[in-house]
N, C-alpha and C positions, 0 to 999 in steps of 0.2 A: 505494501501499500505506499502510495506518495504521501510526501508530506504537502499540506497545504498550505497556502499563505496565511489563510483564516486560523490553522492552528498555533501557527508562529505567533500571530499577535495574538492570539489570547493566551498564550503562554507568556510574554513579553508582558502583555495586562498582569496576568496573576502575579508574576514574580515583582513587578512594580508595586504592587497593591501590599505584597509581604513586605516591602522593606529590602529588598534583594533588587541589585542592580540587573537590569535584563541582558545581560552579555550573550556573544555568540554560543560559549560553554554552558551558562546556564539555563539557555532557552533548547539546546541542544538536549541537554540532561533531562530539562522538564518534560519534552516532546519524545524522549525515549529514542534521540538518534535523528539522520538526516544529514544532507550535504549543509557543512558550512559556508558555501555559497547561494546556495538558496536561503538558509537562515538571514545571513549577510544582508541580501536583498529586500527581505521584507521587514527586517529589523531596522535598515536606513529609512525605508517607509513610516515606522512604529515611531521613530525617534524624531521625525521631522514633524509629524502631525503632534506628537507631545511638546515639541519646541512652539509649534504655532501657537496650539492652546494656551501657552504660558505667556506668552510676547505681550506687554501691556498694548493699549489702544494709546495712542497720540492724537489726543486733543488740545485746538488752541487754547492758550491760555485765557483766563477771564479778562474782559476787558479793562476792567481795572486796573489789573495786575499789568496788562501791556502798554497802559496808560502812563503809569509813574515807570516803567522800564524805557520807555519812548523820551522822557523828560530828562 
């Protein structure tokens, strides 16, 4: 049975929820094997999604602050 991307993503989610870093080796152990290449591709996607979810939104400063900075 081939390892699916969904299995890799689920394992990464479970490891992260348990407080363990979802490394290639940790994910491979969690899913019971698989190619490092296959795991790496899916794990890159997982990490990108995690980082995008954490990135703060950039909003303009309130008008009062902008005016004071301009002065």
